[in-house]
C-alpha positions in Angstrom: 97.6 115.2 99.2 94.6 117.4 98.5 92.0 116.4 95.9 90.2 118.8 93.7 86.5 118.1 93.1 85.1 117.0 89.8 83.6 120.4 89.2 85.3 123.7 90.2 83.6 126.7 88.7 82.5 130.1 90.1 79.6 128.3 91.7 81.8 125.9 93.7 84.8 128.1 94.3 84.0 129.4 97.7 83.1 126.1 99.2 86.0 124.4 97.6 88.5 126.9 98.8 87.1 126.6 102.3 87.5 122.8 102.3 90.9 122.9 100.7 92.0 125.6 103.3 91.0 123.4 106.2 92.8 120.4 104.6 95.9 122.6 104.2 95.9 123.4 107.9 95.9 119.7 108.7 99.0 119.0 106.6 101.6 119.7 109.2 104.0 116.9 108.4 104.5 117.5 104.6 107.1 119.9 103.3 105.1 120.4 100.1 101.4 120.8 99.5 100.4 118.5 96.6 97.1 119.0 94.9 95.8 116.1 92.8 93.7 117.5 90.0 93.1 114.2 88.1 89.4 114.2 89.0 88.8 117.7 87.7 86.5 117.5 84.7 84.5 120.8 84.7 86.2 124.0 85.6 86.6 127.7 84.7 89.1 130.4 85.7 87.8 130.2 89.2 89.7 126.9 89.6 92.9 128.9 89.0 91.9 131.5 91.6 91.3 128.7 94.2 94.6 127.1 93.4 96.4 130.5 93.6 94.9 131.1 97.1 95.9 127.6 98.2 99.4 128.3 96.9 99.5 131.6 98.8 98.5 129.8 102.0 101.1 127.0 101.5 103.9 129.6 100.9 102.8 131.6 103.9 103.3 128.4 106.0 106.7 127.8 104.4 105.6 125.0 102.2 106.1 124.3 98.5 103.1 123.9 96.2 102.5 121.7 93.2 99.4 120.7 91.2 99.7 117.1 89.8 97.7 115.2 87.2 96.1 118.3 85.9 93.9 118.2 82.8 95.7 119.7 79.8 93.1 122.5 79.5 93.8 123.6 83.1 97.5 124.1 82.2 96.5 125.9 79.0 94.2 128.2 80.9 97.0 129.0 83.4 99.2 129.8 80.4 96.5 132.1 78.9 96.4 134.0 82.2 100.2 134.1 82.5 100.2 131.8 85.6 102.2 129.0 84.1 105.4 130.5 85.5 103.9 131.4 88.9 102.5 128.0 89.6 103.8 124.4 89.1 101.1 122.5 87.2 102.1 119.0 86.1 99.8 117.6 83.3 98.7 114.0 83.1 97.0 111.2 84.9 98.7 109.1 87.4 99.4 105.5 86.5 96.9 103.2 88.1 98.3 99.9 89.4 95.9 97.0 89.6 97.1 94.3 91.9 97.2 90.8 90.5 94.8 88.2 91.8 96.4 85.6 94.0 97.1 82.4 92.1 95.0 80.3 94.6 91.9 82.4 94.3 89.0 80.2 93.4 86.1 81.6 91.5 82.5 80.4 91.9 81.1 78.3 89.1 79.0 80.7 87.0 77.1 77.9 85.2 73.4 77.8 85.9 72.2 74.8 87.8 70.7 72.2 85.6 
C-alpha cells in the first residue's frame, strides 16, 4: 500500500510523484496498487495529477489502481475535473482497531510518595 503525504500541492507534486513511482516499482507481488489517502490534509489539483500518473504507471504494469480513505474534498475535486469515472476513489477513513490491554497488566502506583 502506498501512502500519500499530509500535503500534496504543486510545490510537493514532483517529489511526491518520484517517491510514489519508486514505491510502485517495488510492488511486484500485488495485483492492485492501493493508495492510502487518509493522511492527506492539504492538497490542490496537483494531487489528482500525481494520482493519475500513478494510475497510468500501474495500468502500464498490468495492475489495478484504487485510492482508499480519501478526504471527501479530493473526491469532489475529482468530480469537478471529470475524473470520478476515470479513477476509483473511495472516501472515508479506515477503522482503527486498538488492541485491548492484557487482563494481567499491572499499572504502577501513581500516588506520590508520602
